[in-house]
C-alpha positions, 0 to 999 in steps of 0.5 A: 211769063217774063213779068213773073221772073222779074218780080221774083228777082230781088231788087236789093241784097242784104249785107251778107249776100252783098259781101259774098258778091264783092268778095269781102267780109261782112264786117268790112262791108258794114264798116264801108257802109257806116263810113258812107264809102259804098252805096247802100239803103238804110232801112231801120237797122238793116243795110240793103245794097243794089247790085247795079250800084255795087257794080258801078262802085266797083268800076269806080274803085278800079278806075281810081286805082289805075289812075293812082298807079299811073301817077306814081310810076316815076319818082321826083327828080332832084337837082344834084348838088355839086 
């Protein structure tokens, strides 16, 4: 019974489904794919996306944002001329 459920679950999503999952526009997702900034599978003219890969990509984006913010908490110290 479990094997039947596994075969029914899609392994990949089309760009429309993936963009809905990520909460971004279809066009922006395709732009990210064309610029190779997001993991995808290219089959002919079709872009396919795996949920697991998108989840990892999202976590990495979040981590990068947090690291960037923490390094920008303080400005540069300058020596005051007397």
